[in-house]
N, C-alpha and C positions, 0 to 999 in steps of 0.2 A: 486542557491539552497536556499530554504526558511530558514528563521531564526525562531527559537523557538522549541517547543517540537516536531513538525513534522519533523524537519531537521534530527534528529537522526534516526527516524523511516524510513524516505526516504533514508537516507544514507545506512542503514542496508538492505533495500529492493533492492536497485539499483544493488549491486554487484551480488547477485544470479540471477537476471533477465537479466542484460546486461553485466556482467563481470566488471572488474576493470576500463574499459575505456569507460564508457557511455558518449555520447555527451550531450550537453545542451538540445536539443530537446527530446531525450530519457528520460532524467531526468524530464523534464516538463510533458511529457505524463504520465509517471509513477506516478508523484505527483498528477496529475489530477484524475487518476484512483483510487489511494489510498485515496485521500480526499473524492471522491465520495462514495467509499465503506464505509469509516469511518463515513461519515455523515448519512448514512442509519442505522448505529448502535446506534445513539444517542437515548436515551429513550427506547431502545429495552429491552425486558425482556428475551431474549434468553439466554440459558446457554452458558458457555465458550466453551463447546464441540460443540454445534450447531453453534456458532459464528465462530470457527476455521474451521468447515466443510464448512460453507458458504464462508469464506475467500479463502479456497483452491479451491472450485468450481468456484467462481467468478473471482478470480485474478490469481491463479496459473495455473489452468488447462485452456488451450486455448479454 
């Protein structure tokens, strides 16, 4: 699991996605998707509402 600010976010995201017993590969895959999504948000001027809708559309909805 990564160390730093992203560790808490990843930890909180892992349980709803994979349950309490995610394996290392699942955590790595989720971390890569989450970091990719967050990197597209840097410098964005979108509203919080629009950002949350994009988060839902891109990461939560398969």
